[in-house]
Structures are given as structure tokens and as C-alpha cells.
N, C-alpha and C positions, 0 to 999 in steps of 0.2 A: 109442851111437855112430850117426853117419850113415855109410853105406858110403863107400869111397874113390871118387875121381874116375873117371868113365867118359866115353866119347865118344858123345854122342847123335846128332850130325849129322856128315856128311862135309864136306869142304872146300867143296862147292857148296851146302851147306845141306840136303841130302837126309837124312831121318831114318833111323836104324837102328831095328830093332825093340827097343823099350825093355825088353821081357821077357827079352832074350837078351844084352844088351851086357855084356862083361866089364870089369874094371878096366883102365884104361890105365896107362902107366908111372908117371905121377904118383900114381894111385890105389894102386898097389902100394907105392910109397914111403910114402904116408900111412898105410896099414894097418900096415906094418912099424914106422913111427915110433910109432904108437899102442901097439902091442904092447910096444915098448921102454919107453915111458912107464909102462905098467902094471908091467912087470918091475922097473923101477928103484924103484918104490914098494912092491914086494912084494905087489901085489894078486893075490889068488887067487879064481878064479871057481868057484862051485858049479854053475852052469848057464850055457849059452850059447844064445841064441835068435835066430833070423833069420827074415826073411819068406819065404825060399825063392827069391827072385829071385837069379840068379847073382852079382850084384854084392855082395849081402849075405853069401852063402855064402863067396865068395872073400875078402872083407874079414875075416870071422871066422876063416877058416882061417889067413890070414897073421898076424893078431893072435895067435892061439894058438901059431903057430909061433915067433913072437918071444918069447913068454912061456915056452915049453916046457911048456905045460899040455895034457895029452891028455884033452880033454873032448868027448863026443859033441855035435854041433850039432843042436839041435831046430828044426824048421821049423813056424812058425805063420803060415799064409797070411793070417790076419786082419790081419797087420801089413804087408801089401803096400802100396806107395805109392798115393796118391790117383790114380785111373785117368783118364787123358785120353781124349778122343774122337778123331775123325779130323781131323787138322790141315787137310786139303784142303777141309773143309766150312766152315771159319771164314773169314768175310769179312775182307778187309784192314783195314777200319775197326775190327773187333773183336779183331784179332789181339793187340795189346799187352795189352789187358785180360785176354784168355784166358790169356796166359802169366803175367802178374804179379798179376792182381786177387785171387787167392786167398791172396796173401802180402803184403797191404798192410793194416795196421791191424787193427781188430777186425772179423773177417770174418763176414758173415751166413751162416746155414746153407744158404741156397739158392744161394750162389755156386758156380759150376761151374768145374772146372779143365780148361782146353783143351777146353771143350765136352762134357766127360764127367761123371765122378762129382762130386757136390756135396760141400761141406764137411760138411754134415749127414750124408750117407751115409758119409763117412769116419769121423766120430765114432761112428756107429751100430755100426761093427765094431771100432774101436779101444778104446773105453771098456769094453765087456764083456771084451775080451781082457786089458786091464790089471787089471780086477777079478778075473778068474780067476787071473792070475799072483799077485796080492797075497794071494789066499786060499790059496795053496799054501805049506806050511810046511817044504818040503824044501830051502830055499836061504836063505843069508844075503847073498851077493853074486852078482848075476846080470849078465851082459853081454848087452845087446840090441843087435844090429847091424841098423839099420832104415833109414829114409828121411827126407828133409827134412820133407815134409808130415806124416808119421806122428809124427815127433819133436815137431813143433809142436803136434800134438793132445795128446800126452802131457804136454809141458811146460805147455801152457795149462791143462790139468786140474790139474796139480800146483800151479801158481801161483795159480789162482783158486778151485779147489775147485768149479768149476761147469762146465756144458756150454758151453764157450766156445772160440773159436779165435783166437789171437793170431798173425796172419800175419807180423808183423815180427820174429819170433824167428829170427834167421839161423842156418842150419845149414851150415857149410862142409863140403865133402867131407872125410870122414875125421875129423870133429870128435868130441870126447868131451863128454858131459854127465854130471853126477853128481847123483843124487837119493837121498835117504833116505826110506823109508816105514815107517810103524808100523801098528798093528792098526786104528786108527780110520780112518774113511773120509777125513777131512780131514787126517790126519796125514802131511803131505808136507813135506820140506825140500829146496829146490833149492840144492845146494852151489855149482855153477858150470855155465855153459852155453857151448857152442861153443868149447871149448878145442881148438886145432889144433896138435898137437905139432911138426910140421915148421916151422911159422911162426906162433907164438902171437900176434904182433901183426897178422897178416893184412894186411900193407901192399901186397900185390901187386895188389889190385883194390879199386875202390870200388863195384863193381856186385854185385847179388845173383846167385845162380845162375840164377834165371829170367830176369833181364834179359840175362844173357850168352847163354842159350839162345835167347831171342827174337831177339837180334842175329844169331846163327848161322843160325837158320831163315829169316830174312828174305832171305838170299842166294838162296834157291830160289824166291822169289815173283817 
């Protein structure tokens, strides 16, 4: 999953600290709806893994609350979201690309997100964590509550079997992706991507998450 919706900027476009933002009202509803979708299908988790950022912990907690499953939540910091730099240092002319460039098409490894971490650096920590999890035989069904960029890295690996980042894989807040994995390195099946239980057809917007955040932040410039 991707975590539920959070509020990254205030009404004037001033950023909140992304490491601390909690779910907003919509995000709470998304997490609850995801949990209800799992419960309706009788999905039972053996393990639940989050990045440790509050929005992932809260989403996982609410999902488990809706399913009635009492599972300890594991924190894997390697799965934290791609890390941005200081927004104030980005020139106006470069601002849109800094927000959206890492999520457009097939993205080069040197592409940086908000002037911070590069896509290559993201994959450097995501791929080994995925390999480690796949090598552990104490689970059949695991729930990972992570982030949009992190999920893109995992889905890109699953779809291509290569070190590649497909930036156009949309990850709506609170969405569910289903992947099956086997023992062989290339044994992946992507069952479905970006299923959003409260609004499966996602007709409320035509913009991506990063396009929306870019528009919000511009108010402060």
C-alpha cells in the first residue's frame, strides 16, 4: 500500500515537516476503507512492514484495526520515501521539474527529487531490502505500507526484472497493489496496481500527487 492522505502544506503553501505529518481526515478514511477491503476478502497477514514515518505507521494501524488482526508492526527504515532537499534553494525555473520530474516516464538514475536524493540512491536502498524480505521464509502474505516513490521502485523491479524506475506508475494515497513472488529472482507477478477502495475509478482528479503538491507550494513563492 501507499500510506493514506496527509497535508504537506498549509493554506499559504508553507511546508510542514514531512517526517512528522499525520494522516488527515481523508487519509484516515482511506486506511479504514483499505482494511475493510482486506477483511471482506478474508486476507490474513503474516507480517506487516512500514517505513517508520508516522503516516505509514498510522495507516497500518488503522488497516489492522479494520481487519481485527493483532500483528506487531515492523519498521524498516530502508523503505522511507525518496528524500527531498531544501525547497527554498530550488530556483523558480526549476521548481516544476524538481517536483514532477522523478515521476515522468522512464527516469534516469541521476534524477533528483526536490533537489535531494536521486532515483539511483533510492533504488540502492530499496532493492536490497526487497531481496532480504523475499529471502525470509516466515511469511506467506505480507502487508507493506510504504510511499509513492518507494512503491514505484518496487513495482518497476517487479514489472521489468531490472534496475529501472518507471515514474508514471501512479500511487494514489491509500492505494493497494498486489504482487506475487516466487523463489526465483525474476519470479514476479503483478496482480493489480493502484486500487483505491474508497473511489476505485479515481474520478476526483486528473492531476498526479506531485502536480497537486507543486500547485500548493507555489502559493508560498
